[in-house]
C-alpha positions, 0 to 999 in steps of 0.5 A: 532174629534177622531184625536183631542182626540188622539192627545190630549192623546198623549200630555198629556201623554208627559206632564205627562212623562215630569213631572214624569221625572223632578220630578224623577231627583229632588228626586235624587238630593235631595237624594245625597244631603242628602247623603252629609248632612250625610257625613257632620254630621260625618265630623263636629263629626271628626273635634270637636274630633281632638282638644281634641286629640292634647291636650291630645297628646300635654302633652306627645309629647312635642318635637313634636310640628310641627306635632301637629300644621300640625294637626290643620292647616290640620284640620282647612283647612278641615273645611273650605273646607267642608263648601264650599262643604256643601254649594252646594254639586253639585258643583264639584270643592268644592267637589273635594277641600273637598276631597283633604283637608280630605285627607291631614287631613287623612295623618297628622292623620296618622303621629300623630298616627305613632309618638304616638307609640313612647310614651308609656304613651300616648298610655295607657292614658285613654283619648287617648284611648277613643279618638282614639276609638271614632275617628276610630268609625267616620272614619267608619262611614264617609266611610259608608257615602261616599259610600251612597253618591257615590251611590246617585250620581251614580243613579242620573248621570246615570239618567241624561244621560239615554235617553229620560231624558236627554232631561228634564235634558238639559231643566231644567239645571241639572248638573252632581254631582261629585263622592267622590274619593280617593285622593291618588296619582298613587305612593301611589296605586302601589301594596306594595312589601314585601320580606322576 
């Protein structure tokens, strides 16, 4: 009789532990999905600002049509990639495509801002200054949101790998989530040499 009670207590402890481990994994997965949703909100704000920025610049940069069109094309690709990733933030391929498209958009925006330096009237335009400030603020928010997302993904992935929770993760097909990483090439990561 005592052996049966002890056995029942052990089985109940294992069941409660398994339920707790499962619920923790679900909570961590929802946490990183929420963090991705925060990135999504900021990216949509960024995507909404870009057409206004291009329209403002268009009047001043008549000879830079190719750059303006490249910014819009990169924006459209980033919107599509972001929509795919937002549909399933646990999809590693979608996250990688989104990061690549976002990197391409940042590069074309950088070219636009570099070209705008050659147009003093554009730099002094009130709309351009305001849009640039809003875009900079949004970029900072995106960076903070990405950090929160990566923190959530790291905690989730770590829990998936820890023993004995990994048994529950494998039983219920929890998959590793993808970190958002810089898309720079190895050449871009090299230290810049400055000589005078």
